[in-house]
C-alpha positions as CSV (number, residue, x, y, z in Angstrom):
1,M,124.7,-131.7,-66.6
2,N,122.8,-128.4,-67.0
3,G,120.7,-128.1,-70.1
4,N,117.2,-128.2,-71.4
5,F,114.8,-131.1,-72.0
6,Y,112.4,-130.4,-74.9
7,I,109.1,-132.3,-75.3
8,Y,106.5,-131.9,-78.0
9,F,103.0,-133.4,-78.2
10,D,101.5,-134.3,-81.5
11,L,97.8,-134.9,-80.5
12,Q,96.8,-136.0,-84.0
13,K,99.3,-138.8,-84.2
14,K,99.2,-139.3,-80.4
15,Q,102.9,-139.1,-80.1
16,E,105.4,-137.3,-77.9
17,I,108.7,-136.1,-79.4
18,I,111.6,-135.6,-77.0
19,R,114.8,-133.7,-77.8
20,Y,117.4,-134.4,-75.1
21,R,121.0,-135.3,-74.3
22,K,121.5,-139.0,-73.8
23,L,124.2,-140.4,-71.7
24,K,127.0,-141.5,-74.0
25,S,130.2,-143.5,-73.7
26,Y,132.6,-140.7,-74.7
27,Y,133.3,-137.0,-74.8
28,V,133.6,-134.8,-77.9
29,V,135.3,-131.5,-78.3
30,N,132.6,-129.6,-80.0
31,T,134.7,-127.0,-81.7
32,N,137.1,-126.6,-84.7
33,D,139.3,-124.1,-82.9
34,S,142.8,-125.2,-83.8
35,D,144.3,-123.9,-80.5
36,I,141.8,-126.0,-78.5
37,L,142.4,-129.1,-80.7
38,D,146.1,-128.7,-80.3
39,Y,145.7,-128.3,-76.6
40,Y,144.0,-131.7,-76.5
41,N,146.4,-133.2,-79.0
42,I,143.6,-134.0,-81.4
43,D,144.6,-135.0,-84.9
44,E,141.8,-134.3,-87.4
45,D,142.9,-137.2,-89.5
46,S,143.1,-139.9,-86.8
47,N,140.4,-138.4,-84.6
48,P,137.8,-136.6,-86.9
49,Y,135.1,-136.8,-84.2
50,H,137.3,-135.1,-81.6
51,I,136.8,-137.8,-79.0
52,I,138.7,-137.2,-75.7
53,R,139.0,-139.1,-72.4
54,R,137.7,-137.8,-69.2
55,C,141.1,-137.9,-67.5
56,N,142.4,-135.3,-70.1
57,F,139.2,-133.4,-69.8
58,K,139.6,-132.9,-66.0
59,K,143.3,-132.1,-65.8
60,T,143.2,-128.4,-66.1
61,N,141.0,-125.3,-65.4
62,Y,141.0,-124.7,-69.1
63,A,139.4,-128.0,-69.7
64,K,136.8,-127.3,-67.1
65,F,136.2,-123.9,-68.6
66,I,135.4,-125.5,-72.0
67,S,132.9,-127.8,-70.3
68,K,131.2,-124.9,-68.5
69,K,130.9,-123.0,-71.8
70,K,129.5,-126.1,-73.4
71,L,132.4,-126.5,-75.9
72,V,132.9,-130.0,-74.6
73,D,129.9,-132.2,-75.0
74,Y,128.8,-135.8,-75.7
75,D,127.7,-134.9,-79.2
76,A,127.1,-131.8,-81.4
77,D,123.3,-132.4,-81.6
78,L,120.5,-133.4,-79.3
79,D,119.1,-136.9,-79.5
80,I,115.5,-137.3,-80.6
81,L,113.1,-139.8,-79.2
82,I,109.6,-140.4,-80.8
83,Q,107.2,-142.6,-78.9
84,P,103.5,-143.0,-78.1
85,I,102.0,-140.1,-76.1
86,G,102.2,-140.8,-72.3
87,T,105.3,-143.1,-72.5
88,L,107.5,-140.8,-70.4
89,L,104.9,-140.5,-67.7
90,L,104.1,-144.2,-67.6
91,D,107.7,-145.1,-67.7
92,F,108.3,-143.1,-64.5
93,I,105.2,-144.1,-62.5
94,N,105.7,-147.7,-63.3
95,I,109.3,-147.7,-61.9
96,D,109.7,-150.0,-58.9
97,L,111.7,-147.4,-56.8
98,S,112.6,-150.0,-54.2
99,N,115.0,-151.4,-56.8
100,P,117.5,-148.8,-58.0
101,I,118.2,-150.7,-61.2
102,Y,114.9,-149.7,-62.7
103,F,115.5,-146.0,-61.9
104,K,118.9,-146.2,-63.5
105,K,117.4,-147.7,-66.6
106,F,115.0,-144.7,-66.7
107,I,118.0,-142.3,-66.5
108,Y,119.8,-144.2,-69.2
109,K,116.8,-143.8,-71.5
110,Y,116.0,-140.1,-70.8
111,G,119.3,-138.6,-69.8
112,L,120.5,-136.5,-66.8
113,N,119.2,-133.1,-67.7
114,I,115.6,-134.0,-66.8
115,I,116.6,-135.1,-63.2
116,S,119.5,-132.7,-62.5
117,N,117.4,-130.5,-60.2
118,L,116.8,-133.5,-57.9
119,D,120.5,-134.0,-57.1
120,K,121.0,-133.5,-53.4
121,S,124.2,-135.6,-53.3
122,K,126.4,-132.8,-54.5
123,D,128.4,-135.4,-56.3
124,L,127.4,-134.2,-59.8
125,P,128.6,-130.6,-60.4
126,A,126.1,-129.1,-62.8
127,Y,128.7,-127.5,-65.0
128,L,130.2,-130.9,-66.0
129,A,129.2,-133.4,-68.6
130,Y,129.0,-137.1,-67.8
131,T,129.3,-140.3,-69.6
132,A,127.2,-143.3,-68.6
133,K,130.2,-145.0,-66.9
134,E,131.0,-141.9,-64.9
135,F,127.5,-141.4,-63.8
136,N,127.3,-145.0,-62.7
137,T,130.0,-144.4,-60.1
138,H,127.9,-141.7,-58.5
139,F,124.5,-143.3,-58.9
140,E,124.2,-145.1,-55.6
141,N,124.5,-142.0,-53.5
142,F,122.4,-140.0,-56.0
143,Y,119.6,-142.6,-55.7
144,K,119.7,-142.6,-51.8
145,T,119.5,-138.8,-51.6
146,T,116.6,-138.5,-54.2
147,K,114.5,-141.6,-53.4
148,N,112.1,-139.9,-51.0
149,T,111.5,-137.1,-53.5
150,L,110.9,-139.6,-56.3
151,D,108.5,-141.5,-54.2
152,K,106.5,-138.4,-53.5
153,I,106.3,-137.3,-57.1
154,Q,105.4,-140.8,-58.2
155,N,102.6,-141.2,-55.7
156,D,101.2,-137.8,-56.6
157,F,100.8,-138.7,-60.2
158,K,99.6,-142.2,-59.4
159,N,96.8,-140.8,-57.2
160,C,95.7,-138.4,-59.9
161,I,95.6,-141.1,-62.5
162,N,93.6,-143.4,-60.2
163,F,91.1,-140.6,-59.6
164,C,90.7,-139.8,-63.3
165,Y,90.7,-143.3,-64.7
166,F,89.9,-145.8,-62.0
167,N,87.3,-143.8,-60.0
168,T,84.3,-146.0,-58.9
169,D,82.2,-143.0,-57.8
170,K,78.9,-143.4,-59.8
171,S,78.3,-139.7,-59.7
172,L,81.4,-139.2,-61.9
173,V,80.8,-141.9,-64.4
174,L,79.7,-139.6,-67.2
175,L,82.7,-137.2,-66.8
176,T,85.8,-137.2,-68.9
177,S,89.2,-137.6,-67.4
178,M,89.9,-133.9,-67.8
179,Q,86.6,-133.0,-66.1
180,K,87.4,-135.3,-63.2
181,Y,90.9,-133.7,-62.8
182,F,89.3,-130.3,-62.8
183,L,86.9,-131.4,-60.0
184,S,89.9,-132.6,-57.9
185,Y,90.8,-128.9,-57.4
186,H,87.5,-127.8,-56.1
187,T,85.1,-128.4,-53.2
188,C,81.4,-127.6,-52.9
189,N,80.2,-125.9,-49.7
190,G,82.9,-127.6,-47.7
191,D,82.3,-131.1,-49.2
192,A,85.7,-132.9,-49.1
193,L,84.8,-135.5,-51.7
194,F,87.7,-134.6,-54.0
195,T,90.2,-133.0,-51.6
196,Y,92.3,-136.2,-51.1
197,V,93.6,-135.9,-54.7
198,P,97.1,-134.2,-54.6
199,S,97.4,-131.0,-56.5
200,L,99.8,-131.2,-59.5
201,E,99.8,-127.4,-60.0
202,K,103.1,-127.1,-58.2
203,Y,104.7,-129.3,-60.8
204,S,103.7,-126.8,-63.6
205,K,106.0,-124.1,-62.3
206,G,109.1,-123.5,-64.4
207,I,107.8,-124.6,-67.8
208,S,108.5,-122.4,-70.7
209,I,107.3,-122.7,-74.3
210,D,109.4,-122.6,-77.5
211,F,107.2,-121.5,-80.4
212,E,110.0,-121.7,-83.0
213,S,109.0,-125.1,-84.2
214,F,105.4,-123.9,-84.8
215,F,106.6,-121.6,-87.5
216,T,108.8,-124.1,-89.3
217,T,107.6,-126.4,-92.1
218,D,109.0,-128.8,-94.6
219,V,107.3,-126.8,-97.3
220,T,109.2,-123.8,-98.8
221,L,106.2,-121.5,-98.5
222,E,108.0,-118.4,-99.9
223,N,107.9,-120.0,-103.3
224,Y,104.1,-119.5,-103.5
225,T,102.0,-116.5,-104.4
226,N,99.6,-115.1,-101.8
227,K,96.7,-117.0,-103.4
228,E,98.6,-120.2,-103.6
229,L,99.9,-119.8,-100.1
230,V,96.3,-119.5,-98.7
231,K,95.3,-122.6,-100.7
232,K,98.3,-124.5,-99.5
233,I,97.7,-123.7,-95.8
234,S,94.0,-124.6,-96.0
235,D,94.8,-128.0,-97.5
236,K,93.8,-130.8,-95.1
237,N,97.1,-132.5,-95.6
238,F,99.0,-129.4,-94.4
239,S,100.0,-129.9,-90.8
240,F,101.5,-127.4,-88.3
241,S,104.5,-128.5,-86.3
242,P,103.7,-128.7,-82.6
243,Y,105.5,-126.2,-80.4
244,S,107.8,-127.6,-77.8
245,Y,107.8,-127.2,-74.0
246,I,111.2,-126.6,-72.4
247,C,111.6,-128.4,-69.1
248,T,114.3,-128.1,-66.5
249,K,112.7,-130.6,-64.1
250,L,111.3,-134.1,-64.3
251,E,108.1,-132.9,-62.6
252,N,107.6,-130.4,-65.5
253,A,107.7,-133.1,-68.2
254,L,105.5,-135.4,-66.2
255,F,102.9,-132.7,-65.6
256,L,102.8,-131.8,-69.4
257,S,102.5,-135.4,-70.3
258,F,99.6,-136.0,-67.9
259,I,97.7,-132.8,-69.0
260,N,98.0,-133.8,-72.7
261,I,96.8,-137.4,-72.0
262,I,93.7,-136.3,-70.2
263,S,92.9,-133.8,-72.9
264,I,92.3,-136.7,-75.4
265,E,89.0,-138.3,-74.6
266,K,89.8,-141.4,-76.6
267,I,92.9,-142.2,-74.6
268,E,92.4,-144.4,-71.6
269,I,94.9,-145.5,-69.0
270,K,94.6,-149.1,-67.8
271,A,96.3,-151.4,-65.3
272,C,97.8,-154.6,-66.7
273,Y,96.1,-157.8,-65.6
274,N,99.5,-159.5,-65.3
275,C,101.9,-157.1,-63.7
276,G,99.6,-154.3,-62.5
277,K,101.5,-151.5,-64.3
278,Y,99.8,-148.7,-66.0
279,F,99.6,-148.7,-69.8
280,I,97.7,-147.1,-72.7
281,P,96.1,-149.6,-75.1
282,I,97.6,-149.3,-78.5
283,S,95.4,-151.2,-80.9
284,K,92.3,-152.2,-78.9
285,S,90.6,-150.3,-76.1
286,N,89.8,-153.6,-74.3
287,E,93.4,-154.7,-74.1
288,K,94.2,-156.3,-70.7
289,F,97.9,-156.7,-70.9
290,C,100.8,-154.2,-71.3
291,T,103.9,-154.6,-73.5
292,N,106.4,-154.4,-70.6
293,Y,108.9,-157.2,-70.2
294,I,107.9,-159.5,-67.4
295,S,111.5,-159.2,-65.9
296,L,114.8,-157.5,-66.6
297,N,116.3,-160.4,-68.4
298,S,113.2,-161.7,-70.2
299,K,112.3,-161.1,-73.8
300,K,108.6,-161.9,-73.2
301,T,106.1,-159.2,-72.5
302,C,103.0,-159.3,-70.3
303,R,101.0,-159.4,-73.5
304,D,102.9,-162.5,-74.7
305,V,102.4,-164.3,-71.3
306,G,98.9,-163.0,-70.9
307,A,97.7,-164.2,-74.3
308,F,99.3,-167.6,-73.7
309,N,97.7,-168.0,-70.2
310,S,94.4,-166.8,-71.5
311,Y,94.5,-169.4,-74.2
312,N,95.5,-172.2,-71.8
313,N,92.8,-171.1,-69.4
314,K,90.2,-171.1,-72.2
315,V,91.2,-174.6,-73.2
316,K,91.1,-175.7,-69.6
317,D,87.7,-174.1,-69.0
318,D,86.4,-175.5,-72.3
319,E,87.4,-179.0,-71.3
320,I,85.7,-178.7,-67.9
321,E,82.6,-177.0,-69.3
322,A,82.2,-179.8,-71.8
323,L,82.5,-182.4,-69.1
324,I,79.9,-180.4,-67.0
325,R,77.5,-180.3,-69.9
326,K,78.0,-184.0,-70.5
327,T,77.3,-184.8,-66.8
328,S,74.3,-182.5,-66.7
329,S,72.9,-184.2,-69.8
330,Y,73.5,-187.6,-68.2
331,F,71.4,-186.7,-65.1
332,S,68.7,-185.0,-67.1
333,M,68.4,-188.1,-69.3
334,Q,68.1,-190.4,-66.2
335,V,65.2,-188.3,-64.9
336,K,63.4,-188.4,-68.3
337,R,63.8,-192.2,-68.6
338,N,62.8,-192.9,-65.0
339,P,60.1,-190.3,-64.1
340,D,58.7,-192.5,-61.3
341,I,62.0,-193.0,-59.5
342,D,62.7,-190.2,-57.0
343,I,66.4,-191.1,-56.5
344,Y,67.2,-189.8,-60.0
345,K,65.5,-186.5,-59.3
346,K,67.4,-186.2,-56.0
347,K,70.7,-187.0,-57.7
348,H,70.0,-184.4,-60.4
349,E,69.1,-181.7,-57.9
350,A,72.2,-182.5,-55.8
351,W,74.4,-182.3,-58.9
352,K,73.1,-178.9,-60.0
353,K,73.9,-177.5,-56.5
354,N,77.2,-179.3,-55.8
355,Y,78.9,-178.7,-59.2
356,K,78.6,-175.0,-58.8
357,E,80.2,-175.1,-55.4
358,Q,83.0,-177.3,-56.7
359,R,83.5,-175.0,-59.8
360,L,83.8,-172.0,-57.4
361,K,86.5,-173.8,-55.4
362,F,88.3,-174.5,-58.7
363,K,88.2,-170.8,-59.7
364,N,89.5,-169.8,-56.3
365,N,92.4,-172.4,-56.7
366,E,91.1,-174.3,-53.7
367,I,91.2,-177.5,-55.8
368,T,93.2,-178.4,-58.9
369,K,91.9,-179.1,-62.3
370,D,92.5,-182.8,-62.0
371,E,90.7,-182.9,-58.6
372,F,87.7,-181.1,-60.1
373,I,87.5,-183.4,-63.1
374,N,87.8,-186.5,-60.9
375,W,85.0,-185.2,-58.7
376,I,82.7,-184.7,-61.8
377,N,83.5,-188.2,-63.1
378,L,82.6,-189.7,-59.7
379,Q,79.2,-188.2,-59.7
380,R,78.1,-190.4,-62.6
381,R,79.0,-193.6,-60.8
């Protein structure tokens, strides 16, 4: 389970690129050493991918030694996940930790390496590799022993996001999210305005940077002369590869994600009008609904449901508003045609007052749509 979790941030494309080891359904002997292959009875013709079963893997000290030296692994290469920037952070803080299924889905998506430091159950020896099926047998105890820590981490990041993106303090309205976060670390002459925001600095410890990717490029630069090379590098289409951060803890990756999000002024975190989860608008800044599925077994997202409900509400409101306009016009016309009859003026004034009260009841779900429509129709009788 020991290993690194690499995360890159491409701020131009607003993407995060993750290199990690995903939970798989099999083990692979990641070596061509004939003695080791013979030891496991692996036939290159019938088993070219060197797949072995866990029962064979655990039988001897020699097998365990291979795992410890990382000669046995799920796959020869790390998996790569490319997704919109902030997805990892939002995936975690949106987990309903009262339901272990959602946390398990998070682990299935991002692997074990990122949460290995949280293991207090001692059921998952760090030198062993695990398939999804094997991890599943240990998950319940793992979840019980880590839940309090997960709750603490989740709440810390939620509180900081709320402070930076949902702050109602008018004195901070002109500040960027990065500036607000900076303020959360400081006080002025003992003023405790910002001190309730939890410090995330502790979650930055243990991060290291791998600059190797920064110096790599798809272009074979040694084929150019010095003059051509300068021109090539200065071309607006030439892009540097982002360097990667190496994380050994979940908190590291979350902190990096948070810092990179708040550094982009055009990115805004919102709360979904349907489910309340945090999300980053993709196409329009005024989006109200996220793209999360409304339930584990549903194929509909909040955006699907929200758009449908919004349309129905608009149709419903349009129908009622049309009826209100019709009724208002009716009373107004009665007053114009009968200027000397006070009863029409009184009915008109009563209507203008009462329909607003009834509409408010309807908006607050105190009366149904049919009840509201019936009430409007009765006013003209």
